[in-house]
N, CA and C of each residue as an Amber inpcrd file, in Angstrom:
protein
   696
   0.8380000  -1.1700000   0.0070000   0.0080000   0.0020000  -0.0090000
   0.8950000   1.2390000   0.0020000   0.5960000   2.1680000  -0.8900000
   1.3240000   3.4390000  -0.9080000   0.4870000   4.5400000  -0.2690000
   1.1270000   5.5130000   0.3640000   0.4120000   6.6220000   0.9650000
   1.1910000   7.9230000   0.7330000   0.4430000   8.9980000   0.4750000
   1.0860000  10.3010000   0.2740000   0.2350000  11.3820000   0.8910000
   0.9050000  12.3370000   1.5600000   0.2170000  13.5280000   2.0950000
   0.2110000  14.5910000   1.0310000  -0.8490000  15.3520000   0.9630000
  -0.9610000  16.3450000  -0.1150000  -1.6110000  17.6150000   0.4200000
  -1.1610000  18.7600000  -0.0880000  -1.7490000  20.0350000   0.3090000
  -1.1570000  20.5460000   1.6300000  -1.8670000  21.4490000   2.2820000
  -1.4090000  22.0240000   3.5260000  -1.4190000  21.0010000   4.6540000
  -0.4600000  21.0850000   5.5720000  -0.4390000  20.1470000   6.6910000
  -1.5600000  20.4010000   7.6460000  -1.9580000  19.3420000   8.3760000
  -3.0340000  19.4640000   9.3810000  -2.8280000  18.4590000  10.4750000
  -3.2350000  18.7740000  11.7060000  -3.1850000  17.8090000  12.7950000
  -4.0010000  16.5710000  12.4310000  -3.4630000  15.4090000  12.7580000
  -4.1770000  14.1630000  12.4800000  -3.6200000  13.3510000  11.3370000
  -2.7020000  13.9110000  10.5910000  -2.1060000  13.1720000   9.4510000
  -1.4640000  11.8710000   9.9010000  -0.7280000  11.9510000  11.0080000
  -0.0220000  10.7720000  11.4900000  -0.9860000   9.7430000  12.0990000
  -2.1490000  10.2090000  12.5220000  -3.1500000   9.2710000  13.0100000
  -3.6190000   8.3310000  11.9080000  -3.6360000   8.8670000  10.6710000
  -3.9950000   8.0080000   9.5190000  -2.9070000   6.9320000   9.3410000
  -1.6520000   7.3080000   9.4480000  -0.5750000   6.3420000   9.3380000
  -0.6950000   5.2640000  10.4060000  -0.9240000   5.6840000  11.6390000
  -1.0290000   4.7360000  12.7550000  -2.2030000   3.7810000  12.5520000
  -3.3090000   4.3460000  12.0620000  -4.4850000   3.5100000  11.8380000
  -4.2540000   2.4300000  10.7770000  -3.5610000   2.8100000   9.7170000
  -3.2360000   1.8510000   8.6480000  -2.2740000   0.7950000   9.1700000
  -1.2000000   1.2480000   9.8380000  -0.1740000   0.3000000  10.3190000
  -0.7580000  -0.7000000  11.3140000  -1.6930000  -0.2390000  12.1260000
  -2.2600000  -1.1520000  13.1380000  -3.1640000  -2.2040000  12.5380000
  -3.5470000  -2.0490000  11.2550000  -4.4450000  -3.0140000  10.6280000
  -3.7490000  -3.8500000   9.5250000  -2.4790000  -3.6210000   9.3360000
  -1.7790000  -4.3800000   8.2830000  -1.6040000  -5.8490000   8.6880000
  -1.6780000  -6.7210000   7.6820000  -1.3780000  -8.1280000   7.9030000
   0.1560000  -8.3420000   7.7990000   0.6280000  -9.4970000   8.1820000
   2.0860000  -9.7630000   8.1580000   2.6650000  -9.5960000   6.7630000
   1.8930000  -9.9770000   5.7410000   2.4180000  -9.9180000   4.3660000
   2.2680000  -8.5280000   3.7440000   1.6040000  -7.6040000   4.4570000
   1.3720000  -6.2710000   3.8950000   2.5730000  -5.3450000   4.1380000
   2.6930000  -4.3320000   3.2960000   3.7760000  -3.3880000   3.4280000
   3.2330000  -1.9780000   3.1280000   3.5970000  -0.9920000   3.9730000
   3.1800000   0.3850000   3.7500000   4.3780000   1.1980000   3.2870000
   4.1950000   1.8170000   2.1340000   5.2650000   2.6390000   1.5250000
   4.8240000   4.0700000   1.5240000   5.5460000   4.9470000   2.2150000
   5.2210000   6.3710000   2.2190000   5.9910000   7.0880000   1.1170000
   5.2860000   7.9300000   0.3800000   5.9470000   8.7730000  -0.6480000
   6.2280000  10.1320000  -0.0100000   7.5060000  10.5130000   0.0330000
   7.9320000  11.7040000   0.7350000   7.8540000  12.9520000  -0.1340000
   7.4210000  14.0570000   0.4470000   7.3560000  15.3100000  -0.2880000
   6.0930000  15.5290000  -1.0800000   5.0130000  14.8720000  -0.6930000
   3.7260000  15.0970000  -1.3320000   3.6070000  14.4470000  -2.7230000
   2.6380000  14.8990000  -3.5210000   2.4750000  14.3470000  -4.8670000
   3.7140000  14.4920000  -5.7410000   4.4920000  15.5570000  -5.4790000
   5.7520000  15.7170000  -6.2270000   6.6870000  14.5960000  -5.9470000
   6.7510000  14.1600000  -4.6850000   7.5900000  13.0170000  -4.3040000
   7.0470000  11.7320000  -4.8930000   5.7340000  11.6310000  -5.0260000
   5.1470000  10.4530000  -5.6780000   5.6010000  10.3620000  -7.1330000
   5.6060000  11.4820000  -7.8320000   6.0190000  11.5020000  -9.2200000
   7.5010000  11.1470000  -9.3720000   8.3190000  11.5770000  -8.4070000
   9.7710000  11.3510000  -8.4630000  10.1640000  10.0160000  -7.8400000
   9.2210000   9.3650000  -7.1420000   9.5340000   8.0860000  -6.5440000
  10.3780000   8.1560000  -5.2910000  10.1820000   9.2090000  -4.4620000
  10.9330000   9.3480000  -3.2070000  10.1170000   8.6150000  -2.1350000
  10.6430000   7.5050000  -1.6280000   9.8620000   6.6540000  -0.7440000
  10.5230000   6.4690000   0.6180000   9.6920000   6.0090000   1.5530000
  10.1430000   5.6510000   2.9050000   9.2860000   4.4890000   3.3780000
   9.9590000   3.3930000   3.7620000   9.2130000   2.2400000   4.2430000
   8.7340000   2.4970000   5.6520000   7.4710000   2.1820000   5.9330000
   6.8810000   2.4000000   7.2420000   6.4830000   1.0740000   7.8380000
   6.6940000   0.9010000   9.1550000   6.3230000  -0.3170000   9.8290000
   5.7670000   0.0020000  11.1970000   5.2030000  -1.0170000  11.8630000
   4.5890000  -0.7880000  13.1900000   5.6120000  -0.2780000  14.1950000
   6.8930000  -0.5090000  13.9760000   7.9200000  -0.0170000  14.9010000
   8.0330000   1.5050000  14.8590000   7.4930000   2.1090000  13.7840000
   7.5380000   3.5830000  13.6640000   6.3940000   4.2630000  14.3870000
   5.4350000   3.5040000  14.8980000   4.2310000   4.1220000  15.4720000
   4.5700000   5.0580000  16.6270000   5.4830000   4.6790000  17.5440000
   5.7880000   5.5430000  18.6610000   6.3870000   6.8690000  18.1860000
   7.2080000   6.8490000  17.1550000   7.7950000   8.0670000  16.6150000
   6.7170000   8.8950000  15.9270000   5.8220000   8.2460000  15.2110000
   4.7530000   8.9390000  14.5180000   3.8340000   9.6360000  15.5150000
   3.4430000   8.9300000  16.5780000   2.5120000   9.4800000  17.5520000
   3.0920000  10.6630000  18.3120000   4.4220000  10.7780000  18.3320000
   5.0670000  11.8560000  19.0880000   4.8440000  13.2110000  18.4300000
   4.4690000  13.2290000  17.1730000   4.2750000  14.5190000  16.4830000
   2.7860000  14.6920000  16.1420000   2.3310000  14.2110000  14.9950000
   0.8990000  14.2860000  14.7220000   0.5250000  14.9640000  13.4160000
   1.3900000  15.7710000  12.8030000   1.0490000  16.4860000  11.6110000
   1.3880000  15.7220000  10.3280000   2.1110000  16.3840000   9.4500000
   2.4830000  15.7860000   8.1530000   3.9960000  15.6080000   8.0340000
   4.7510000  15.8490000   9.1190000   6.1860000  15.9350000   9.0090000
   6.8780000  14.5740000   8.8270000   6.1810000  13.4750000   9.0890000
   6.8200000  12.1620000   8.8720000   7.1440000  11.9350000   7.4130000
   6.2630000  12.3950000   6.5210000   6.5000000  12.1930000   5.0790000
   6.6660000  13.5100000   4.3210000   6.1620000  14.6170000   4.8990000
   6.2170000  15.8800000   4.1770000   5.0650000  15.9900000   3.1820000
   4.9240000  17.1710000   2.5840000   3.7950000  17.4160000   1.6710000
   4.1570000  18.5030000   0.6910000   3.3570000  18.6200000  -0.3760000
   3.4270000  19.7520000  -1.2870000   2.0930000  19.8800000  -2.0120000
   2.0060000  20.8050000  -2.9960000   0.7440000  21.0820000  -3.6540000
   0.7860000  20.7550000  -5.1530000   1.6320000  19.8350000  -5.5310000
   1.7100000  19.4380000  -6.9570000   0.3840000  18.8410000  -7.4250000
  -0.0950000  19.3200000  -8.5430000  -1.3460000  18.7840000  -9.1380000
  -0.9880000  17.6510000 -10.1170000  -1.7340000  16.5740000 -10.0600000
  -1.5310000  15.4450000 -10.9820000  -2.7330000  15.3680000 -11.9040000
  -2.5700000  15.7900000 -13.1430000  -3.7200000  15.8570000 -14.0280000
  -3.4040000  15.5560000 -15.4910000  -2.1080000  15.3780000 -15.8300000
  -1.7440000  15.1620000 -17.2270000  -1.4420000  13.6750000 -17.4740000
  -1.5120000  13.2610000 -18.7300000  -1.1990000  11.8920000 -19.0750000
   0.2280000  11.5270000 -18.7210000   1.1440000  12.4720000 -18.9160000
   2.5450000  12.1930000 -18.5780000   2.6880000  11.9280000 -17.0550000
   1.9640000  12.6890000 -16.2500000   2.0230000  12.4780000 -14.7980000
   1.3410000  11.1570000 -14.4100000   0.2480000  10.8290000 -15.0740000
  -0.3800000   9.5170000 -14.8020000   0.5850000   8.3870000 -15.0820000
   1.3540000   8.5250000 -16.1780000   2.3130000   7.4890000 -16.5330000
   3.4060000   7.3890000 -15.4660000   3.8320000   8.5330000 -14.9150000
   4.8530000   8.5180000 -13.8600000   4.3540000   7.7660000 -12.6190000
   3.0950000   8.0370000 -12.2610000   2.5090000   7.3390000 -11.1160000
   2.3670000   5.8690000 -11.4300000   1.9680000   5.5480000 -12.6250000
   1.7920000   4.1510000 -13.0470000   3.1220000   3.3900000 -12.9190000
   4.2220000   4.0640000 -13.2480000   5.5460000   3.4350000 -13.0960000
   5.8230000   3.1250000 -11.6260000   5.4550000   4.0670000 -10.7360000
   5.6800000   3.8350000  -9.3060000   4.8070000   2.6770000  -8.7850000
   3.5810000   2.5970000  -9.3120000   2.6600000   1.5000000  -8.9210000
   3.2750000   0.1620000  -9.3010000   3.8110000   0.0700000 -10.5330000
   4.4020000  -1.1890000 -11.0020000   5.6930000  -1.4970000 -10.2440000
   6.5230000  -0.4830000 -10.0580000   7.8240000  -0.6870000  -9.4090000
   7.6690000  -1.2070000  -7.9860000   6.6970000  -0.6580000  -7.2440000
   6.5010000  -1.0470000  -5.8430000   5.3780000  -2.0670000  -5.6760000
   4.8160000  -2.5230000  -6.7770000   3.7610000  -3.5440000  -6.7550000
   2.6210000  -3.1330000  -5.8110000   2.1210000  -1.8980000  -6.0320000
   1.0830000  -1.3860000  -5.1910000  -0.3050000  -1.9610000  -5.5330000
  -1.0200000  -2.3750000  -4.5200000  -2.4170000  -2.7810000  -4.6910000
  -3.3250000  -1.5940000  -4.4490000  -2.8590000  -0.6210000  -3.6440000
  -3.6700000   0.5480000  -3.3360000  -2.7610000   1.7400000  -3.1000000
  -3.2790000   2.9270000  -3.4330000  -2.5970000   4.2030000  -3.1960000
  -3.5350000   5.1170000  -2.4290000  -3.0940000   5.5790000  -1.2500000
  -3.9260000   6.4150000  -0.3980000  -3.4130000   7.8460000  -0.4780000
  -4.3010000   8.7780000  -0.8270000  -3.9470000  10.1840000  -0.9120000
  -4.6650000  10.9210000   0.2160000  -3.9300000  11.5510000   1.1180000
  -4.5000000  12.2860000   2.2490000  -4.4320000  13.7660000   1.9640000
  -5.5840000  14.3910000   1.7920000  -5.5630000  15.8180000   1.4340000
  -6.9670000  16.4190000   1.3290000  -7.0220000  17.6460000   0.8620000
  -8.2390000  18.4030000   0.7670000  -8.9410000  18.2950000  -0.5890000
  -9.6230000  19.3450000  -0.9960000 -10.4160000  19.2780000  -2.2130000
  -9.5560000  19.1060000  -3.4680000  -8.4920000  19.8800000  -3.5970000
  -7.5750000  19.7110000  -4.7590000  -6.9440000  18.3270000  -4.7670000
  -6.5470000  17.8780000  -3.5780000  -5.8740000  16.5770000  -3.4540000
  -6.8230000  15.4370000  -3.8100000  -8.0620000  15.5360000  -3.4040000
  -9.0100000  14.4940000  -3.7130000  -9.4470000  14.5580000  -5.1720000
  -9.2930000  15.7290000  -5.8090000  -9.4750000  15.8230000  -7.2680000
  -8.3740000  15.0260000  -7.9390000  -7.1060000  15.1930000  -7.4170000
  -6.0090000  14.3660000  -7.8960000  -6.3640000  12.8740000  -7.7730000
  -6.8820000  12.5000000  -6.6100000  -7.2520000  11.0870000  -6.3720000
  -8.2810000  10.6130000  -7.3480000  -9.2310000  11.4870000  -7.6700000
 -10.2910000  11.1110000  -8.6280000  -9.7040000  10.8570000 -10.0300000
  -8.8550000  11.7580000 -10.5000000  -8.2300000  11.5820000 -11.8040000
  -7.3790000  10.3170000 -11.8310000  -6.6180000  10.0980000 -10.7300000
  -5.7570000   8.9280000 -10.6920000  -6.5760000   7.6230000 -10.6310000
  -7.6870000   7.6410000  -9.8940000  -8.5390000   6.4640000  -9.8170000
  -9.0510000   6.0700000 -11.2030000  -9.3500000   7.0770000 -12.0130000
  -9.8150000   6.8120000 -13.3910000  -8.6550000   6.2940000 -14.2440000
  -7.4670000   6.9330000 -14.1100000  -6.3340000   6.5560000 -14.9330000
  -5.7920000   5.1920000 -14.5660000  -5.8700000   4.8180000 -13.3010000
  -5.3020000   3.5450000 -12.8280000  -6.3490000   2.4460000 -12.6350000
  -7.5340000   2.6750000 -13.1850000  -8.5950000   1.7040000 -13.0110000
  -8.1810000   0.3120000 -13.5030000  -8.3400000  -0.6910000 -12.6510000
  -7.9620000  -2.0480000 -13.0040000  -6.5240000  -2.3800000 -12.6600000
  -5.7070000  -1.3370000 -12.3440000  -4.3100000  -1.5650000 -11.9930000
  -4.0440000  -1.3830000 -10.5150000  -4.7120000  -0.3980000  -9.9050000
  -4.4360000  -0.0380000  -8.5060000  -5.6320000   0.7120000  -7.9270000
  -6.0400000   0.3660000  -6.7250000  -7.0920000   1.1150000  -6.0530000
  -6.5470000   2.4590000  -5.6030000  -7.3200000   3.5190000  -5.7540000
  -6.9340000   4.8530000  -5.2660000  -7.9660000   5.2970000  -4.2440000
  -7.5020000   5.6460000  -3.0260000  -8.3710000   6.0020000  -1.9370000
  -8.0320000   7.4150000  -1.4700000  -9.0510000   8.2690000  -1.3510000
  -8.8730000   9.6420000  -0.8680000  -9.3000000   9.7580000   0.6000000
  -8.4350000  10.2940000   1.4190000  -8.7800000  10.5600000   2.8420000
  -8.9960000  12.0510000   2.9990000 -10.1800000  12.5170000   3.3910000
 -10.4720000  13.9560000   3.4120000  -9.7940000  14.7020000   4.5830000
  -8.8910000  15.5860000   4.2190000  -8.1980000  16.4180000   5.2100000
  -8.3080000  17.8640000   4.7550000  -8.9410000  18.7000000   5.5560000
  -8.9190000  20.1540000   5.3020000  -9.4290000  20.8820000   6.5270000
  -8.6140000  21.8050000   7.0260000  -9.0460000  22.5270000   8.2210000
 -10.1830000  23.4890000   7.8300000 -10.3670000  23.7920000   6.5440000
 -11.4650000  24.6660000   6.1080000 -12.8170000  23.9800000   6.2860000
 -12.8170000  22.6510000   6.3830000 -14.0660000  21.8550000   6.5160000
 -14.9690000  22.0600000   5.3270000 -14.3850000  22.2430000   4.1350000
 -15.1960000  22.4880000   2.9480000 -15.2560000  21.2770000   2.0170000
 -15.0140000  20.0900000   2.5690000 -15.0680000  18.8720000   1.7630000
 -16.0230000  17.9090000   2.4810000 -17.3040000  18.2040000   2.3690000
 -18.3240000  17.4720000   3.0870000 -19.2250000  16.6890000   2.1340000
 -19.7700000  15.5740000   2.6090000 -20.7060000  14.7860000   1.8450000
 -21.6810000  14.1290000   2.8430000 -22.6500000  14.9190000   3.2570000
 -23.5790000  14.4530000   4.2800000 -24.5260000  13.4120000   3.7020000
 -24.9440000  12.3880000   4.4760000 -24.6120000  12.1470000   5.8900000
 -23.3590000  11.3100000   6.0970000 -22.6290000  10.9900000   5.0020000
 -21.5140000  10.0520000   5.1280000 -20.2530000  10.7420000   5.6590000
 -20.0160000  11.9850000   5.2940000 -18.8430000  12.7050000   5.7210000
 -19.2960000  14.0320000   6.3500000 -19.3790000  14.0870000   7.6640000
 -19.9130000  15.2460000   8.3540000 -18.8650000  16.3230000   8.6400000
 -17.6160000  15.9310000   8.7350000 -16.5350000  16.8800000   8.9610000
 -15.2400000  16.2640000   8.4680000 -14.1810000  17.0710000   8.4230000
 -12.8700000  16.5770000   7.9860000 -11.8830000  16.7130000   9.1330000
 -10.8680000  15.8690000   9.1470000  -9.9320000  15.9560000  10.2790000
  -9.0190000  17.1740000  10.1000000  -8.5920000  17.7390000  11.2310000
  -7.7900000  18.9620000  11.2370000  -8.6030000  20.1930000  11.5810000
  -9.9280000  20.1630000  11.3580000 -10.7830000  21.3390000  11.5450000
 -10.8560000  21.7600000  13.0170000 -11.2000000  20.8150000  13.8900000
 -11.4100000  21.1680000  15.2920000 -10.1110000  21.6120000  15.9620000
  -8.9940000  20.9660000  15.6500000  -7.7090000  21.3680000  16.2250000
  -7.3420000  22.7710000  15.8020000  -7.5730000  23.0950000  14.5420000
  -7.2600000  24.4410000  14.0510000  -8.1220000  25.4920000  14.7100000
  -9.4080000  25.2160000  14.8280000 -10.3300000  26.1880000  15.4710000
  -9.9540000  26.4480000  16.9220000  -9.5830000  25.3600000  17.6360000
  -9.1800000  25.5300000  19.0370000  -7.9610000  26.3970000  19.1580000
  -6.9940000  26.1860000  18.2440000  -5.7420000  26.9590000  18.2660000
  -6.0310000  28.4180000  17.9470000  -6.7990000  28.6700000  16.8850000
  -7.1270000  30.0410000  16.4890000  -7.9160000  30.7560000  17.5870000
  -8.8380000  30.0190000  18.2390000  -9.6560000  30.6520000  19.2830000
  -8.7930000  31.1580000  20.4240000  -7.7600000  30.4120000  20.7690000
  -6.8610000  30.8630000  21.8430000  -6.1470000  32.1470000  21.4280000
  -5.7340000  32.2330000  20.1700000  -5.0060000  33.4210000  19.7050000
  -5.9310000  34.6330000  19.6630000  -7.1510000  34.4430000  19.1440000
  -8.0940000  35.5420000  19.0630000  -8.5120000  36.0060000  20.4620000
  -8.7110000  35.0550000  21.3610000  -9.0580000  35.4090000  22.7500000
  -7.9620000  36.2400000  23.3750000  -6.7140000  35.9260000  23.0880000
  -5.5850000  36.7100000  23.6310000  -5.6240000  38.1290000  23.1010000
  -5.9370000  38.3020000  21.8150000  -6.0520000  39.6500000  21.2230000
  -7.1980000  40.4270000  21.8770000  -8.3020000  39.7670000  22.1720000
  -9.4260000  40.4550000  22.7880000  -9.0910000  40.9130000  24.2010000
  -8.3280000  40.0850000  24.9220000  -7.8700000  40.4970000  26.2530000
  -6.9090000  41.6660000  26.1800000  -6.0130000  41.6500000  25.1620000
  -5.0760000  42.7440000  24.9650000  -5.8180000  44.0620000  24.6770000
  -6.8790000  43.9450000  23.8360000  -7.6970000  45.1020000  23.5200000
  -8.3010000  45.7710000  24.7660000  -8.8680000  44.9330000  25.6090000
  -9.4840000  45.4470000  26.8250000  -8.4640000  46.0460000  27.7600000
  -7.2600000  45.5150000  27.7380000  -6.2060000  46.0380000  28.6320000
  -5.6990000  47.4010000  28.1770000  -5.4420000  47.5530000  26.8590000
  -4.9220000  48.7970000  26.3300000  -6.0000000  49.8080000  25.9730000
  -7.1750000  49.2800000  25.5780000  -8.3520000  50.1020000  25.2010000
  -8.0420000  51.0870000  24.0840000  -7.2270000  50.6650000  23.1090000
  -6.9840000  51.6050000  22.0020000  -6.5860000  50.9630000  20.6920000
  -6.6420000  49.6220000  20.5760000  -6.2430000  48.9980000  19.3030000
  -7.3680000  48.2230000  18.6650000  -7.3940000  48.2470000  17.3450000
  -8.2790000  47.3470000  16.5650000  -7.3940000  46.2890000  15.9160000
  -7.8120000  45.0480000  16.0070000  -7.1090000  43.9320000  15.3970000
  -7.9970000  43.3500000  14.2960000  -7.4860000  43.3200000  13.0710000
  -8.2010000  42.6730000  11.9590000  -7.5350000  41.3190000  11.7130000
  -8.2460000  40.2560000  11.9470000  -7.6850000  38.9060000  11.9150000
  -8.2080000  38.1510000  10.6940000  -7.2920000  37.6990000   9.8530000
  -7.6540000  36.9110000   8.6790000  -7.4100000  35.4230000   8.9680000
  -8.4810000  34.6190000   8.9150000  -8.3820000  33.1990000   9.2100000
  -8.4710000  32.3610000   7.9340000  -8.1370000  31.0850000   8.0300000
  -8.1990000  30.2060000   6.9010000  -9.6200000  30.0970000   6.3850000
  -9.7590000  29.8410000   5.0660000 -11.0540000  29.7010000   4.4720000
 -11.1280000  30.4890000   3.1900000 -11.6750000  29.8600000   2.1280000
 -11.8920000  30.6070000   0.8870000 -13.3790000  30.9570000   0.7540000
 -14.0930000  30.1350000   0.0210000 -15.5260000  30.3730000  -0.0910000
 -16.2560000  29.8400000   1.1330000 -15.5540000  29.0080000   1.9300000
 -16.1600000  28.4390000   3.1330000 -15.6620000  29.1680000   4.3630000
 -16.5670000  29.5380000   5.2770000 -16.2270000  30.3000000   6.4480000
 -16.4070000  29.5020000   7.7480000 -16.3010000  28.1820000   7.6390000
 -16.5320000  27.3280000   8.8180000 -15.5640000  27.6800000   9.9560000
 -14.3030000  27.8860000   9.6400000 -13.3220000  28.2000000  10.6800000
 -13.6480000  29.5260000  11.3340000 -13.9180000  30.5340000  10.5260000
 -14.2260000  31.8670000  11.0740000 -15.4900000  31.8130000  11.9580000
 -16.5030000  31.0920000  11.4900000 -17.7260000  30.9800000  12.2870000
 -17.4690000  30.2870000  13.6290000 -16.7210000  29.1970000  13.5900000
 -16.4330000  28.4340000  14.8230000 -15.6660000  29.3050000  15.8120000
 -14.6570000  29.9950000  15.3350000 -13.8560000  30.8780000  16.2130000
 -14.7410000  32.0230000  16.7660000 -15.6080000  32.5440000  15.9340000
 -16.4920000  33.6180000  16.3840000 -17.4270000  33.1330000  17.4730000
 -17.9690000  31.9280000  17.3320000 -18.8560000  31.3870000  18.3680000
 -18.1200000  31.1350000  19.6630000 -16.8180000  30.8110000  19.5610000
 -16.0180000  30.5810000  20.7530000 -15.6150000  31.8650000  21.4480000
 -15.3180000  32.9060000  20.6610000 -14.7040000  34.1280000  21.2080000
 -15.5870000  35.3360000  21.3000000 -16.6460000  35.4130000  20.4860000
 -17.5340000  36.5860000  20.4530000 -16.7840000  37.8610000  20.1510000
 -16.1530000  37.9750000  18.9420000 -15.4800000  39.2060000  18.5990000
 -16.4660000  40.3240000  18.2870000 -15.9740000  41.5040000  17.9240000
 -16.8590000  42.6560000  17.7230000 -17.4710000  42.6940000  16.3370000
 -16.8780000  42.0250000  15.3680000 -17.3920000  42.0380000  14.0010000
 -16.8660000  40.8090000  13.2680000 -17.7210000  40.1890000  12.4580000
 -17.3470000  39.0220000  11.6730000 -17.9070000  39.1180000  10.2820000
 -17.0940000  38.8060000   9.2880000 -17.5560000  38.7280000   7.9030000
 -17.4960000  37.2900000   7.4640000 -18.5540000  36.7920000   6.8870000
 -18.5970000  35.4080000   6.3680000 -18.7030000  35.4600000   4.8680000
 -17.9000000  34.6430000   4.1690000 -17.9170000  34.6380000   2.6970000
 -19.2950000  34.3190000   2.1710000 -19.9690000  33.3390000   2.7990000
 -21.2980000  32.9500000   2.3470000 -22.2900000  34.0990000   2.4420000
 -22.1210000  34.9150000   3.4840000 -22.9800000  36.0860000   3.6950000
 -22.7610000  37.1290000   2.6260000 -21.4970000  37.3360000   2.2670000
 -21.1320000  38.3200000   1.2420000 -21.7300000  37.8930000  -0.1050000
 -21.6070000  36.6150000  -0.4190000 -22.1060000  36.1240000  -1.6860000
 -23.6320000  36.1770000  -1.7420000 -24.2710000  35.7250000  -0.6630000
 -25.7420000  35.6770000  -0.5960000 -26.3470000  37.0770000  -0.7350000
 -25.7280000  38.0740000  -0.0960000 -26.2500000  39.4310000  -0.1190000
 -25.6720000  40.2820000  -1.2270000 -24.7420000  39.6990000  -2.0280000
 -24.1130000  40.4070000  -3.1390000 -23.4600000  41.7210000  -2.6730000
 -22.7580000  41.6350000  -1.5140000 -22.0960000  42.8220000  -0.9980000
 -20.8330000  43.0850000  -1.8130000 -20.5380000  44.3690000  -2.0280000
 -19.2910000  44.7720000  -2.6290000 -18.2420000  44.9900000  -1.5490000
 -17.0130000  45.2290000  -1.9550000 -15.9620000  45.5430000  -0.9820000
 -16.3260000  46.8260000  -0.2200000 -16.9720000  47.7620000  -0.9430000
 -17.4160000  48.9970000  -0.3030000 -18.4490000  48.7620000   0.7770000
 -19.3690000  47.8150000   0.5040000 -20.4090000  47.4860000   1.4870000
 -19.7780000  46.9360000   2.7700000 -18.8380000  46.0220000   2.6040000
 -18.1880000  45.4070000   3.7660000 -17.3760000  46.4410000   4.5480000
 -16.6820000  47.3140000   3.8110000 -15.8700000  48.3610000   4.4570000
 -16.7850000  49.3150000   5.2430000 -17.9330000  49.6500000   4.6770000
 -18.8630000  50.5440000   5.3690000 -19.3220000  49.9370000   6.6720000
 -19.6270000  48.6230000   6.6470000 -20.0640000  47.9400000   7.8790000
 -18.9590000  47.9510000   8.9370000 -17.7320000  47.7190000   8.5030000
 -16.5900000  47.7640000   9.4540000 -16.4940000  49.1360000  10.0990000
 -16.5960000  50.1840000   9.2580000 -16.4790000  51.5580000   9.7590000
 -17.6080000  51.8750000  10.7230000 -18.8350000  51.3980000  10.4160000
 -19.9730000  51.6390000  11.2950000 -19.7450000  51.0340000  12.6780000
 -19.2000000  49.8150000  12.7040000 -18.9260000  49.1620000  13.9950000
 -17.8830000  49.9380000  14.7690000 -16.8260000  50.3560000  14.0830000
 -15.7720000  51.1200000  14.7490000 -16.3130000  52.4330000  15.3180000
 -17.1720000  53.1060000  14.5200000 -17.7560000  54.3810000  14.9690000
 -18.7000000  54.1800000  16.1580000 -19.5310000  53.1450000  16.1120000
 -20.4580000  52.9060000  17.2160000 -19.7170000  52.6230000  18.5220000
 -18.6650000  51.7970000  18.4200000 -17.8950000  51.5070000  19.6330000
 -17.1350000  52.7540000  20.1240000 -16.6770000  53.5790000  19.2010000
 -16.0210000  54.8310000  19.6090000 -16.9890000  55.7440000  20.3540000
 -18.2400000  55.7910000  19.8820000 -19.2550000  56.6100000  20.5530000
 -19.5530000  56.0750000  21.9660000 -19.3330000  54.7970000  22.1640000
 -19.5690000  54.2000000  23.4780000 -18.3480000  54.2980000  24.3910000
 -17.2970000  54.9580000  23.8850000 -16.0810000  55.0880000  24.6430000
 -15.1900000  53.8460000  24.5980000 -15.3480000  53.0520000  23.4950000
 -14.5720000  51.8440000  23.3350000 -13.8700000  51.8520000  21.9660000
 -12.7900000  52.6010000  21.8360000 -12.1100000  52.6730000  20.5520000
 -11.1460000  51.5270000  20.2880000 -11.6650000  50.3380000  20.4590000
 -10.8310000  49.1340000  20.2890000 -11.7460000  47.9560000  19.9550000
 -11.1550000  46.8420000  19.4600000 -11.9640000  45.6880000  19.1930000
 -11.2280000  44.7010000  18.2830000 -11.9270000  43.6270000  17.9180000
 -11.3650000  42.5620000  17.0550000 -12.3740000  42.2450000  15.9840000
 -11.8970000  42.1520000  14.7260000 -12.7250000  41.7870000  13.5930000
 -12.1500000  40.5120000  12.9370000 -13.0310000  39.6090000  12.5380000
 -12.5880000  38.3710000  11.9000000 -13.0190000  38.3040000  10.4480000
 -12.1220000  37.8360000   9.5810000 -12.4110000  37.6680000   8.1730000
 -11.8890000  36.2840000   7.7150000 -12.6360000  35.5630000   6.8440000
 -12.0890000  34.3610000   6.2550000 -11.1570000  34.6820000   5.0780000
């Protein structure tokens, strides 16, 4: 079995490795491709065994194998992966990553049909790779939100102490604002912008800016010239 981490790192990557290793049979072998999809194309490998579990558990992210954002979508790239499949006699290839990475997995599954199983493991702290009711969340999301919430909470405490700074915090998320919403529910900042809200209401950049200024002005009128704003 081959495995590769893809895209941005997230807490829980090594849990996937431990889960696979703990279920291998004696005749099975787990081959890690180092450096993400780019390492898969170049054939940079690392043999993994149950003896590595203690080392893997000591960290938790993607650092055991590394990662990158190489896209696999051309016939030439499919052929490179096919060579690795044949060379290492892979029965299955596991790709751990987010939406782009699972798109890679989809293309590869089609290109390698009948030669090798391709399995996508959903990882994205944005939590934007859902398929209800089968996939309710993705790993990495809750750890990221807990970490961000601590940082935002510290900024809010700093604001109350100095009573004169505004902090504009940009969090992970593109069209999905799950992280921003979760942090907002945990911390209760003074203003939050959600991508979905902007799209639904067809707000322009000017509209959002005006809302920010209104909040700043209202708090200034209340004798509170400070606060925290969150943006995805």
